[in-house]
C-alpha positions as CSV (number, residue, x, y, z in Angstrom):
1,X,0.0,0.0,0.0
2,X,1.2,3.5,-0.8
3,X,-0.3,6.0,1.6
4,X,0.0,9.6,2.9
5,X,-1.4,10.7,6.2
6,X,0.1,14.2,6.6
7,X,-0.9,17.6,5.5
8,X,0.7,19.0,2.3
9,X,0.6,22.8,1.8
10,X,2.2,24.7,-1.1
11,X,1.2,28.0,-2.8
12,X,2.4,26.6,-6.2
13,X,1.1,24.5,-9.1
14,X,0.9,20.7,-9.0
15,X,0.3,19.7,-5.3
16,X,-0.8,16.2,-4.2
17,X,-0.7,13.9,-1.3
18,X,1.3,11.2,-3.1
19,X,2.8,13.1,-6.0
20,X,2.9,16.7,-7.3
21,X,3.7,16.7,-11.1
22,X,4.0,13.1,-12.3
23,X,5.6,13.1,-15.8
24,X,8.7,11.8,-17.7
25,X,10.8,13.8,-20.1
26,X,11.2,11.0,-22.6
27,X,7.6,9.8,-22.4
28,X,8.8,6.5,-21.0
29,X,6.4,4.0,-19.5
30,X,6.5,5.3,-15.9
31,X,3.5,4.9,-13.5
32,X,2.3,4.8,-9.9
33,X,1.4,1.3,-8.8
34,X,0.7,-0.3,-5.4
35,X,-0.8,-3.8,-4.9
36,X,-3.0,-2.9,-1.8
37,X,-4.0,0.6,-2.8
38,X,-2.9,4.2,-3.1
39,X,-4.5,6.3,-0.4
40,X,-4.3,9.8,0.9
41,X,-5.9,10.9,4.2
42,X,-4.1,14.2,4.8
43,X,-5.3,17.7,4.0
44,X,-3.9,19.0,0.6
45,X,-3.7,22.8,0.0
46,X,-2.3,24.4,-3.3
47,X,-3.0,26.8,-6.1
48,X,-3.4,25.2,-9.6
49,X,-3.5,21.5,-10.4
50,X,-4.3,20.3,-6.8
51,X,-5.3,16.7,-6.1
52,X,-5.8,14.5,-3.1
53,X,-3.5,11.8,-4.6
54,X,-1.7,13.6,-7.5
55,X,-1.6,17.2,-8.6
56,X,-0.9,16.5,-12.2
57,X,-0.6,13.1,-13.8
58,X,1.0,12.8,-17.3
59,X,2.6,9.4,-17.3
60,X,1.7,7.3,-20.3
61,X,1.0,4.2,-18.1
62,X,-2.1,4.3,-15.8
63,X,-2.0,4.7,-12.0
64,X,-3.2,1.3,-10.8
65,X,-3.7,-1.0,-7.8
66,X,-4.1,-4.7,-8.4
67,X,-6.0,-5.5,-5.2
68,X,-7.0,-2.0,-4.0
69,X,-8.2,1.4,-5.1
70,X,-6.9,4.9,-5.8
71,X,-8.6,6.7,-2.9
72,X,-8.6,10.1,-1.2
73,X,-10.2,10.8,2.2
74,X,-8.6,14.1,3.0
75,X,-9.8,17.6,2.3
76,X,-8.5,19.2,-1.0
77,X,-8.3,23.0,-1.2
78,X,-7.3,24.9,-4.4
79,X,-7.0,28.6,-5.3
80,X,-6.9,28.4,-9.1
81,X,-7.7,25.9,-11.9
82,X,-7.7,22.1,-12.1
83,X,-8.7,20.9,-8.6
84,X,-10.0,17.4,-8.0
85,X,-10.5,14.9,-5.1
86,X,-8.1,12.4,-6.6
87,X,-6.2,14.1,-9.5
88,X,-6.1,17.8,-10.2
89,X,-5.2,17.6,-13.9
90,X,-5.2,14.3,-15.9
91,X,-3.0,14.5,-19.0
92,X,-2.2,10.8,-19.4
93,X,-3.1,8.8,-22.5
94,X,-4.1,5.9,-20.2
95,X,-7.5,4.9,-18.9
96,X,-8.5,5.5,-15.3
97,X,-10.4,3.0,-13.1
98,X,-11.2,2.4,-9.5
99,X,-10.8,6.1,-8.4
100,X,-12.7,7.2,-5.3
101,X,-13.0,10.4,-3.3
102,X,-14.6,10.8,0.2
103,X,-13.1,14.2,1.1
104,X,-14.5,17.7,0.6
105,X,-13.1,19.6,-2.4
106,X,-13.1,23.4,-2.5
107,X,-11.7,25.9,-5.1
108,X,-11.9,29.5,-6.3
109,X,-11.2,28.9,-10.0
110,X,-12.2,26.7,-13.0
111,X,-12.3,23.0,-13.5
112,X,-13.3,21.6,-10.1
113,X,-14.4,17.9,-9.8
114,X,-15.1,15.4,-7.1
115,X,-12.6,13.0,-8.6
116,X,-10.8,14.8,-11.4
117,X,-10.4,18.5,-11.9
118,X,-9.6,18.5,-15.6
119,X,-9.4,15.4,-17.9
120,X,-7.5,16.7,-20.9
121,X,-6.8,13.5,-22.9
122,X,-9.2,12.8,-25.8
123,X,-8.1,9.1,-26.2
124,X,-8.9,7.7,-22.7
125,X,-11.8,6.6,-20.5
126,X,-12.8,6.7,-16.9
127,X,-14.9,3.9,-15.2
128,X,-15.7,2.5,-11.8
129,X,-15.2,5.8,-10.0
130,X,-17.2,7.6,-7.3
131,X,-17.4,10.8,-5.2
132,X,-19.2,11.1,-1.9
133,X,-17.5,14.3,-0.7
134,X,-18.8,17.8,-1.0
135,X,-17.7,20.0,-3.9
136,X,-17.7,23.8,-3.1
137,X,-16.6,26.6,-5.4
138,X,-16.4,30.4,-4.7
139,X,-15.0,33.4,-6.5
140,X,-15.7,35.3,-9.7
141,X,-13.7,32.9,-11.9
142,X,-15.3,29.7,-10.6
143,X,-16.7,27.6,-13.5
144,X,-17.0,24.1,-14.8
145,X,-17.9,22.2,-11.7
146,X,-18.7,18.4,-11.7
147,X,-19.6,15.7,-9.3
148,X,-16.9,13.5,-11.0
149,X,-14.9,15.7,-13.3
150,X,-14.8,19.5,-13.7
151,X,-13.9,19.2,-17.4
152,X,-13.9,16.0,-19.5
153,X,-12.6,15.6,-23.1
154,X,-12.1,11.8,-23.0
155,X,-13.8,8.9,-24.8
156,X,-16.4,8.0,-22.2
157,X,-17.3,7.8,-18.5
158,X,-19.1,4.7,-17.3
159,X,-20.2,2.8,-14.2
160,X,-19.7,5.8,-11.9
161,X,-21.7,7.7,-9.3
162,X,-21.6,10.8,-7.2
163,X,-23.7,12.4,-4.4
164,X,-23.3,16.1,-5.2
165,X,-25.8,18.6,-6.5
166,X,-23.7,19.2,-9.6
167,X,-23.8,17.4,-13.0
168,X,-21.5,14.4,-13.4
169,X,-19.1,16.6,-15.4
170,X,-18.8,20.4,-15.5
171,X,-18.3,21.1,-19.2
172,X,-20.1,24.2,-20.3
173,X,-23.3,24.2,-22.3
174,X,-21.4,25.0,-25.5
175,X,-19.7,21.6,-25.2
176,X,-22.9,19.7,-24.6
177,X,-23.0,18.1,-28.0
178,X,-19.4,16.8,-27.6
179,X,-20.4,15.1,-24.3
180,X,-23.5,13.3,-25.7
181,X,-23.1,9.6,-25.8
182,X,-20.0,9.7,-23.6
183,X,-21.8,8.9,-20.3
184,X,-23.2,5.5,-19.6
185,X,-24.5,3.7,-16.5
186,X,-23.6,6.6,-14.2
187,X,-25.8,7.6,-11.2
188,X,-26.5,10.8,-9.2
189,X,-28.9,11.6,-6.3
190,X,-32.3,13.3,-6.9
191,X,-31.0,16.6,-5.5
192,X,-29.0,16.9,-8.8
193,X,-31.5,18.9,-10.9
194,X,-29.2,19.3,-14.0
195,X,-27.9,15.8,-14.9
196,X,-26.1,15.2,-18.2
197,X,-27.7,13.0,-20.8
198,X,-26.8,9.4,-19.8
199,X,-26.6,10.3,-16.1
200,X,-29.4,8.5,-14.2
201,X,-31.1,10.2,-11.2
202,X,-31.9,7.9,-8.2
203,X,-33.5,8.4,-4.8
204,X,-31.5,8.4,-1.6
205,X,-33.3,5.1,-0.8
206,X,-32.0,3.5,-4.0
207,X,-28.5,4.4,-2.9
208,X,-28.9,3.0,0.7
209,X,-30.8,-0.2,0.0
210,X,-28.3,-1.6,-2.6
211,X,-30.1,-0.9,-5.9
212,X,-27.5,1.5,-7.3
213,X,-24.6,-0.8,-6.1
214,X,-26.3,-3.6,-8.0
215,X,-26.9,-1.6,-11.2
216,X,-23.3,-0.2,-11.4
217,X,-22.2,-3.7,-12.5
218,X,-25.0,-3.9,-15.0
219,X,-28.2,-5.9,-14.9
220,X,-29.8,-8.7,-16.8
221,X,-27.8,-10.0,-19.8
222,X,-25.4,-7.0,-19.5
223,X,-24.3,-7.7,-16.0
224,X,-20.6,-8.1,-15.7
225,X,-19.0,-11.4,-14.7
226,X,-16.3,-9.6,-12.7
227,X,-18.1,-7.5,-10.1
228,X,-16.5,-4.2,-9.0
229,X,-19.2,-2.8,-6.8
230,X,-20.9,-4.0,-3.6
231,X,-22.5,-2.7,-0.4
232,X,-23.2,-4.0,3.1
233,X,-26.8,-3.2,3.2
234,X,-27.9,-1.6,6.5
235,X,-24.4,-0.3,7.2
236,X,-23.0,1.3,4.0
237,X,-25.0,4.3,2.9
238,X,-23.7,4.3,-0.7
239,X,-22.0,1.7,-3.0
240,X,-18.5,0.6,-2.2
241,X,-15.8,-0.5,-4.6
242,X,-15.0,-4.1,-3.7
243,X,-17.9,-4.1,-1.1
244,X,-20.1,-7.0,-0.1
245,X,-21.9,-8.5,-3.1
246,X,-25.5,-7.3,-3.7
247,X,-28.1,-9.6,-5.1
248,X,-31.5,-8.8,-6.7
249,X,-34.7,-10.6,-6.0
250,X,-37.5,-8.7,-7.8
251,X,-37.6,-5.3,-6.3
252,X,-35.6,-6.4,-3.2
253,X,-31.8,-6.0,-3.0
254,X,-29.9,-7.9,-0.4
255,X,-26.5,-9.5,0.5
256,X,-27.9,-13.0,0.2
257,X,-28.4,-14.7,-3.1
258,X,-32.1,-15.3,-3.7
259,X,-33.3,-14.4,-0.2
260,X,-33.9,-11.2,1.7
261,X,-33.2,-12.0,5.3
262,X,-34.2,-10.0,8.3
263,X,-31.7,-9.1,11.1
264,X,-30.2,-12.2,12.7
265,X,-31.3,-13.2,16.2
266,X,-28.8,-14.7,18.7
267,X,-29.7,-17.0,21.5
268,X,-27.2,-18.1,24.2
269,X,-27.6,-21.4,26.0
270,X,-28.3,-21.5,29.7
271,X,-24.7,-22.4,30.4
272,X,-23.4,-19.7,28.0
273,X,-21.2,-22.4,26.4
274,X,-22.9,-22.1,23.0
275,X,-24.8,-19.6,21.0
276,X,-27.3,-20.1,18.1
277,X,-27.8,-17.5,15.3
278,X,-31.0,-17.5,13.2
279,X,-32.3,-15.4,10.4
280,X,-35.4,-15.8,8.3
281,X,-36.1,-14.7,4.7
282,X,-38.8,-12.1,4.7
283,X,-40.1,-13.4,1.3
284,X,-40.2,-17.2,1.7
285,X,-39.5,-17.7,5.4
286,X,-36.5,-19.8,4.7
287,X,-34.4,-20.1,7.8
288,X,-30.7,-20.2,8.2
289,X,-29.2,-21.1,11.6
290,X,-25.9,-22.0,13.1
291,X,-24.9,-23.1,16.6
292,X,-21.3,-22.5,17.8
293,X,-19.5,-23.6,20.9
294,X,-18.2,-20.6,22.8
295,X,-14.6,-20.0,23.9
296,X,-14.1,-18.0,27.1
297,X,-11.6,-16.3,29.3
298,X,-12.1,-16.2,33.0
299,X,-10.9,-13.9,35.8
300,X,-11.8,-15.7,39.1
301,X,-13.4,-13.8,41.9
302,X,-11.2,-13.0,44.9
303,X,-12.2,-12.2,48.5
304,X,-12.4,-8.5,47.6
305,X,-12.6,-8.5,43.8
306,X,-15.4,-9.5,41.4
307,X,-14.9,-12.3,39.0
308,X,-15.6,-12.1,35.3
309,X,-16.2,-14.6,32.4
310,X,-16.2,-13.4,28.8
311,X,-17.7,-15.7,26.3
312,X,-17.2,-15.4,22.5
313,X,-18.6,-17.2,19.4
314,X,-17.5,-16.8,15.8
315,X,-19.8,-18.1,13.1
316,X,-18.8,-19.6,9.7
317,X,-21.8,-17.8,8.0
318,X,-20.4,-14.3,7.2
319,X,-23.9,-12.9,7.7
320,X,-23.7,-13.7,11.4
321,X,-21.6,-11.3,13.5
322,X,-19.2,-12.3,16.3
323,X,-21.1,-12.4,19.6
324,X,-19.7,-11.8,23.0
325,X,-21.2,-12.1,26.5
326,X,-19.8,-11.0,29.8
327,X,-20.9,-12.5,33.1
328,X,-19.8,-10.9,36.4
329,X,-19.7,-12.7,39.7
330,X,-19.6,-11.2,43.1
331,X,-16.5,-11.2,45.2
332,X,-16.2,-14.2,47.6
333,X,-15.8,-12.3,50.8
334,X,-13.4,-13.5,53.4
335,X,-14.2,-16.8,55.1
336,X,-13.1,-17.5,58.7
337,X,-15.9,-20.1,59.4
338,X,-14.6,-22.6,62.0
339,X,-11.1,-21.2,61.5
340,X,-8.8,-21.7,64.5
341,X,-6.8,-18.8,65.9
342,X,-3.3,-18.3,64.6
343,X,-1.0,-16.6,67.1
344,X,2.5,-15.5,68.0
345,X,3.8,-13.9,71.2
346,X,2.3,-10.5,70.5
347,X,-1.1,-11.0,68.7
348,X,-3.7,-13.5,67.4
349,X,-5.6,-13.6,64.1
350,X,-7.6,-15.8,61.8
351,X,-6.4,-16.8,58.4
352,X,-8.9,-16.5,55.5
353,X,-9.8,-20.0,54.4
354,X,-10.0,-18.9,50.7
355,X,-6.2,-18.6,50.7
356,X,-5.9,-14.9,50.0
357,X,-3.3,-14.6,52.7
358,X,-5.1,-11.8,54.7
359,X,-5.0,-11.9,58.5
360,X,-8.5,-11.2,59.8
361,X,-9.7,-10.2,63.3
362,X,-6.1,-9.4,64.2
363,X,-5.6,-8.0,67.7
364,X,-3.1,-8.0,70.6
365,X,-3.5,-10.6,73.3
366,X,-5.8,-10.0,76.2
367,X,-4.0,-11.7,79.1
368,X,-5.5,-12.9,82.3
369,X,-3.7,-14.5,85.2
370,X,-4.6,-18.1,85.8
371,X,-3.9,-19.8,89.2
372,X,-2.8,-23.3,88.3
373,X,-2.1,-24.3,91.9
374,X,-2.6,-22.2,95.0
375,X,0.4,-21.8,97.3
376,X,0.1,-23.2,100.8
377,X,2.1,-22.5,104.0
378,X,4.5,-25.3,102.9
379,X,4.1,-25.8,99.2
380,X,4.8,-23.4,96.3
381,X,2.0,-22.6,93.8
382,X,2.1,-21.7,90.2
383,X,0.3,-19.4,87.8
384,X,0.5,-18.4,84.1
385,X,-0.9,-15.6,81.9
386,X,-3.2,-16.7,79.2
387,X,-5.0,-14.9,76.4
388,X,-8.8,-15.1,77.0
389,X,-9.4,-15.0,73.3
390,X,-7.1,-17.4,71.6
391,X,-5.6,-19.4,74.5
392,X,-1.9,-18.3,74.0
393,X,0.0,-19.0,77.2
394,X,3.1,-17.4,78.7
395,X,5.5,-19.5,80.7
396,X,4.3,-20.4,84.2
397,X,5.6,-18.5,87.3
398,X,6.1,-19.8,90.8
399,X,3.8,-18.5,93.7
400,X,5.9,-18.6,96.9
401,X,4.8,-20.6,99.9
402,X,2.6,-18.5,102.3
403,X,4.3,-19.6,105.5
404,X,2.5,-20.7,108.7
405,X,-0.1,-18.4,110.0
406,X,0.0,-17.4,113.7
407,X,-3.2,-18.2,115.6
408,X,-4.7,-15.3,117.6
409,X,-8.0,-14.5,119.0
410,X,-8.4,-11.7,116.5
411,X,-9.2,-12.0,112.8
412,X,-5.9,-10.8,111.1
413,X,-6.3,-7.8,108.8
414,X,-4.2,-9.4,106.1
415,X,-6.0,-12.7,105.6
416,X,-6.0,-12.1,101.8
417,X,-2.6,-11.5,100.1
418,X,-4.2,-10.8,96.6
419,X,-3.3,-7.5,94.9
420,X,-5.6,-5.1,93.0
421,X,-5.5,-6.0,89.2
422,X,-4.7,-9.6,89.9
423,X,-6.9,-12.1,88.0
424,X,-8.2,-15.1,90.0
425,X,-10.4,-18.1,89.3
426,X,-13.6,-18.8,91.1
427,X,-13.3,-22.5,91.9
428,X,-17.1,-22.8,92.1
429,X,-17.6,-22.4,88.4
430,X,-14.2,-21.7,86.8
431,X,-15.1,-18.1,85.9
432,X,-12.4,-15.4,86.0
433,X,-12.4,-12.2,88.2
434,X,-10.2,-9.2,88.6
435,X,-9.4,-7.9,92.1
436,X,-10.7,-4.3,92.2
437,X,-10.5,-3.5,95.9
438,X,-8.8,-5.3,98.8
439,X,-8.2,-3.2,101.8
440,X,-9.5,-3.7,105.3
441,X,-13.0,-5.0,105.2
442,X,-13.6,-3.8,101.6
443,X,-13.3,-6.6,99.1
444,X,-14.6,-6.2,95.6
445,X,-14.0,-8.0,92.2
446,X,-15.0,-7.5,88.6
447,X,-16.4,-10.4,86.6
448,X,-14.0,-10.8,83.7
449,X,-14.9,-13.9,81.7
450,X,-16.6,-17.3,81.9
451,X,-14.7,-20.5,82.0
452,X,-15.2,-21.0,78.3
453,X,-17.3,-19.8,75.4
454,X,-19.4,-22.9,75.2
455,X,-21.6,-22.2,78.2
456,X,-25.3,-21.8,77.5
457,X,-26.1,-20.3,80.9
458,X,-24.1,-17.9,83.0
459,X,-24.8,-16.4,86.4
460,X,-22.8,-13.4,87.7
461,X,-23.1,-14.0,91.5
462,X,-23.6,-11.4,94.2
463,X,-20.2,-12.4,95.7
464,X,-17.5,-15.0,95.7
465,X,-15.1,-16.4,98.3
466,X,-11.3,-16.3,97.8
467,X,-8.8,-17.4,100.4
468,X,-11.6,-17.4,103.0
469,X,-12.6,-13.8,102.3
470,X,-15.9,-12.7,100.7
471,X,-15.6,-10.4,97.6
472,X,-18.6,-8.5,96.3
473,X,-19.0,-8.7,92.5
474,X,-19.6,-5.0,91.7
475,X,-18.9,-4.8,87.9
476,X,-18.7,-6.7,84.6
477,X,-15.7,-6.2,82.4
478,X,-15.9,-5.1,78.8
479,X,-16.4,-7.9,76.3
480,X,-17.1,-10.4,79.1
481,X,-19.5,-12.6,77.1
482,X,-18.4,-11.4,73.6
483,X,-18.8,-14.0,70.8
484,X,-20.2,-16.7,73.1
485,X,-22.4,-18.1,70.3
486,X,-24.1,-20.7,72.5
487,X,-25.1,-18.5,75.4
488,X,-28.9,-18.4,76.0
489,X,-29.4,-16.9,79.5
490,X,-27.5,-14.5,81.7
491,X,-28.3,-13.6,85.3
492,X,-26.6,-10.5,86.9
493,X,-26.2,-10.3,90.7
494,X,-27.6,-7.6,93.0
495,X,-24.2,-6.0,93.7
496,X,-23.3,-5.1,90.1
497,X,-23.3,-1.4,89.6
498,X,-21.3,-1.1,86.4
499,X,-21.3,-3.0,83.1
500,X,-18.6,-2.4,80.4
501,X,-18.6,-2.1,76.6
502,X,-19.7,-4.8,74.1
503,X,-20.5,-7.3,76.9
504,X,-23.2,-9.1,74.8
505,X,-21.7,-8.5,71.4
506,X,-21.8,-11.7,69.2
507,X,-24.2,-13.6,71.5
508,X,-26.5,-14.5,68.7
509,X,-28.6,-17.1,70.7
510,X,-29.1,-15.0,73.8
511,X,-32.8,-15.1,74.9
512,X,-33.0,-13.8,78.5
513,X,-31.0,-11.4,80.6
514,X,-32.2,-11.2,84.3
515,X,-30.8,-8.1,86.2
516,X,-31.2,-8.3,90.0
517,X,-29.2,-5.1,90.6
518,X,-30.9,-1.8,91.4
519,X,-27.7,0.2,91.2
520,X,-27.2,0.8,87.5
521,X,-27.0,4.4,86.3
522,X,-26.2,6.2,83.1
523,X,-22.6,6.9,84.1
524,X,-22.0,3.2,85.0
525,X,-23.3,1.8,81.6
526,X,-21.5,2.2,78.3
527,X,-23.4,3.3,75.2
528,X,-22.3,0.0,73.7
529,X,-23.2,-2.2,76.7
530,X,-26.2,-3.6,74.9
531,X,-24.6,-3.7,71.4
532,X,-25.6,-6.9,69.6
533,X,-28.8,-7.5,71.6
534,X,-31.8,-8.1,69.2
535,X,-35.5,-8.3,69.5
536,X,-35.2,-12.0,70.2
537,X,-33.8,-11.2,73.7
538,X,-36.0,-10.3,76.7
539,X,-34.5,-8.2,79.6
540,X,-36.0,-8.8,83.1
541,X,-35.5,-6.3,85.9
542,X,-36.8,-5.7,89.4
543,X,-40.4,-4.5,89.4
544,X,-39.6,-1.2,91.2
545,X,-37.0,-0.3,88.6
546,X,-39.0,-1.2,85.5
547,X,-39.9,2.4,84.4
548,X,-36.5,3.9,85.2
549,X,-34.5,1.1,83.6
550,X,-36.6,1.2,80.4
551,X,-35.5,4.9,80.0
552,X,-32.0,4.2,81.1
553,X,-31.4,1.3,78.8
554,X,-32.8,3.1,75.8
555,X,-30.5,6.0,76.5
556,X,-27.6,3.6,76.5
557,X,-28.3,2.1,73.1
558,X,-30.8,-0.7,73.8
559,X,-33.2,-1.1,70.8
560,X,-36.8,-0.2,71.4
561,X,-37.7,-3.6,69.8
562,X,-36.2,-5.4,72.8
563,X,-38.7,-6.3,75.5
564,X,-37.9,-5.0,79.1
565,X,-40.3,-6.4,81.7
566,X,-40.5,-7.0,85.5
567,X,-39.9,-10.3,87.1
């Protein structure tokens, strides 16, 4: 292919996208030839003899393309004589064929044509040419304007068409007799009100529905065996050199021999692994169908990214177009169902079971001190720190012997050696408590966590005994029952005056909470104390506190859908 894409501007004579002045001094057999076509798409600006492809062509051999066309798609602008969409001035003694112009042509002088500005050879012919670009002339000297050629003195023009309002050729009225008989099987649109003898006017519909494309190659017994013209009906608005073959069936023109089919219908199988194309002749209802197995590419869904499958089918029948279908799938989401805790010395987490590598629910350990063995006056004890969430354990430490207590008539003030903040175990039920106060006669603990998260019933007592001393249970720690998915009932003792954050969060089966305490206040309840409690749970309170607790609990985040009633 020989092609120019750039703009060419010169205020001189003989300007073209491929060649300016193409001639030989000894009249040798020179020519322009390219197998796949000679094409210009750039803007061409000049004075005289200006063409989209060649400004002036005077070689004795024709400009040809064995498998393509001589085509201009760029704008051509002249300011003088001999301006054409393809060639400004044709002075060759060779015939021209398969010329086409799609660009706008403008000029201020004489001899302006959609394809050829001026054809000066009286021994040659032009055939199989077209112009769909606009032709515009201005200026006092403007004359001889044609849809195909501004001036033509050759033998004949045949099998051509144009879409301008001008005659096929622009020769003046005085030359009309010389032109008679030179134009055959050439077509123009109905907006052309002054066609030459031999130029056939057709409606816009005749151009779009394939009639003109069919007629350009002849009809009946005069139809050519080698077809030059075609048109993809429904897509191409005018005939195309080398386009899709057009067939005639009575008054109907189509791309199918003997049938005029409607638009194809495409049906995908339920699995999307095949697609069937069907089309039906509008005349005889003959059906063509083809089923093709689909190929596909897949992007699998990730935990946080959507998946995609793209299906594609290609049919053997050229009347059926390639079909594609895209199916999107939702992201998988992370999965930690039944996942065990992974842990190191600093933190714990759950690994996503989908294998994405992301650590989920990651948090630092929440340690509590576990008394493995109480020390006695003669035997050392032991304890260790253990994460209440994942079970990670630090190394055990020794609890020194207590030594022998002296017996006196008075109760000693230091009967309990536990320190504030120390975590102890209630031997009665295995639950964990934190020492909050331990001075004189004041002994208080905070309920920290149950023995395990498999309990269905938990009671926070009024008090517990440790080392012989009675400790009031006055508070419940944050997250005390969190994520106990089997817990159904909770009873809270009468000495509890404070409840921490997220105590009931994740307790999906919790049905009943019985509160015996009358000491709860707004400042001792967190706004997230009741987070996670649903309308499936009933809260029971002392009768004398029913009204006050309803208002209090609502102000601290308890849903109005949760029943609060007296017991």
